[in-house]
C-alpha positions in Angstrom: -0.2 0.0 0.0 3.0 2.4 0.5 0.8 5.4 0.9 1.1 6.9 4.3 -1.8 8.3 6.0 -2.2 12.1 6.4 -2.9 13.6 9.7 -4.3 17.0 10.2 -4.1 18.4 13.7 -6.2 21.4 15.0 -5.3 23.5 17.9 -5.5 27.2 19.0 -3.5 30.5 18.1 -2.5 32.7 20.8 -5.7 34.6 20.3 -7.8 31.5 21.2 -9.0 31.1 17.4 -9.3 27.6 16.0 -6.3 26.7 13.6 -4.6 23.8 11.7 -1.3 23.0 13.7 -0.2 20.3 11.5 -1.1 18.8 8.2 1.2 16.2 6.8 2.0 12.5 6.9 1.9 10.7 10.2 5.0 11.2 12.0 5.6 7.7 13.2 5.6 4.6 10.8 6.8 1.3 11.9 7.4 -1.0 8.9 10.3 -3.3 10.2 8.4 -5.5 12.5 9.3 -8.8 11.0 6.5 -9.7 8.7 6.9 -8.1 5.3 4.3 -5.7 4.5 2.9 -5.2 7.9 2.9 -1.4 8.8 1.8 0.4 11.9 1.1 4.2 11.3 0.7 6.0 14.7 -1.9 8.9 14.4 -2.5 10.2 17.9 -2.9 9.2 21.3 -4.2 10.6 24.7 -2.9 9.5 28.0 -5.9 10.3 30.3 -9.6 10.4 30.2 -11.0 13.0 30.0 -8.2 14.0 27.6 -6.9 17.6 28.4 -7.0 19.8 25.5 -4.6 22.5 25.3 -4.0 25.3 22.7 -0.8 23.4 21.5 0.5 19.9 22.5 3.9 18.1 22.0 3.8 15.0 19.7 2.1 12.5 21.6 3.4 9.4 19.5 7.1 10.6 20.3 8.0 7.1 21.8 8.6 3.4 21.0 5.9 1.5 19.7 3.3 -0.3 21.8 0.1 -2.2 20.9 -2.1 -1.3 23.7 -3.1 2.3 24.6 -1.7 4.3 27.5 -3.4 3.5 30.9 -6.7 5.6 30.9 -6.0 6.7 27.2 -6.8 6.2 23.7 -4.6 5.5 20.8 -5.8 5.7 17.0 -3.4 4.0 14.3 -3.6 2.6 10.8 -2.3 -0.6 9.8 -1.5 -2.1 6.5 -1.8 -5.9 6.8 -0.4 -7.8 4.1 -1.9 -11.1 2.4 -1.2 -14.4 4.7 0.6 -16.0 1.4 4.2 -15.5 1.4 4.2 -13.2 4.5 5.5 -15.9 6.9 8.5 -18.2 7.1 8.7 -21.7 8.0 8.5 -21.1 11.6 5.3 -19.0 12.0 4.5 -19.3 15.7 8.3 -17.8 16.7 7.7 -15.0 14.0 4.5 -14.1 15.4 6.1 -14.1 19.0 8.9 -11.8 17.5 6.5 -9.4 16.1 4.5 -9.0 19.4 7.6 -8.4 21.4 8.7 -5.6 18.8 5.3 -3.9 19.4 5.7 -4.2 23.3 3.2 -6.8 23.7 4.9 -10.1 24.3 2.4 -11.0 27.0 -0.5 -10.4 24.8 0.4 -13.3 22.4 -1.5 -16.6 22.8 0.3 -20.1 22.2 -1.5 -23.0 20.9 -4.4 -21.0 19.4 -6.3 -21.3 16.1 -3.9 -18.7 14.4 -0.3 -17.8 15.1 -1.1 -14.2 15.6 -3.7 -14.7 18.4 -3.6 -12.1 21.2 -5.6 -10.6 23.8 -5.4 -7.1 25.2 -7.4 -5.5 28.1 -8.9 -3.0 25.6 -11.9 -2.1 23.8 -10.8 -1.4 20.2 -12.9 -0.1 17.2 -11.6 -1.4 13.9 -12.7 0.3 10.6 -11.8 -1.3 7.3 -10.6 1.4 5.0 -9.4 -0.9 1.9 -9.4 -4.4 1.1 -10.7 -7.4 3.5 -9.7 -9.0 6.6 -10.7 -12.1 8.5 -11.3 -11.8 12.4 -10.6 -15.0 14.1 -11.6 -15.8 17.5 -11.4 -18.8 19.7 -14.7 -20.1 18.3 -15.9 -18.8 14.7 -14.6 -16.0 12.3 -16.1 -13.6 10.1 -14.7 -11.5 7.1 -14.9 -7.8 7.3 -14.8 -5.7 3.9 -14.2 -2.0 3.2 -16.5 0.2 5.3 -17.1 -2.4 7.8 -16.6 -1.7 11.7 -15.7 -4.3 14.3 -15.8 -3.5 18.2 -13.3 -5.9 19.5 -13.9 -6.2 23.4 -10.9 -7.7 25.0 -11.3 -11.0 23.2 -8.8 -13.5 22.3 -8.4 -12.6 18.5 -6.2 -12.6 15.3 -6.5 -11.0 11.9 -6.0 -12.9 8.6 -5.8 -11.4 5.3 -6.8 -14.2 2.9 -7.1 -12.2 -0.1 -4.3 -11.3 -2.7 -4.2 -7.4 -1.7 -3.2 -5.7 1.3 -5.9 -4.5 3.8 -5.7 -1.0 5.4 -7.7 -0.9 8.7 -8.0 1.9 11.2 -8.1 1.1 15.0 -9.2 3.3 17.9 -7.8 1.6 21.0 -9.2 2.4 24.4 -7.9 1.3 27.7 -10.3 -1.2 29.3 -10.6 -3.2 32.7 -11.6 -7.0 32.7 -14.6 -7.5 34.8 -14.1 -10.3 37.3 -15.7 -13.0 35.0 -13.1 -12.4 32.5 -9.8 -12.0 34.5 
């Protein structure tokens, strides 16, 4: 997919008027994650709820890549997920573990699961398919998402599989969550 997502950030000038502070490609793009064609584009994050709103703000994505949002925060990112065919080597489980380590989520990875990239995070995630299609795999069952479809992923063990011959672009809004007693 190669096209980097454009990010427009608004704020306020010294007179308190609404202005565009930034307009350009997302500042953090991670494409060396161990799976060819997998790209994380970090758009924005907040570190508190409610999110403090100041006239200007330092770059909130200026840190190492982490799968989950900050505690009490929200993260938005765009992912390019390549077709499964040819994107894995011979030792898929080890490659998957290595990818999760690179994105600061080694403990989220699930062993002995229906898919090598199964994982679970204590978050509520909203995924919006922008281009292509993607299969959501759960412990029991799966469904194919197409352009325009939205998934609400609520702390479930899951994986994404691109069984098509084209990359899929999906936007995720990840919100910090807390497992209830029945799910811990």
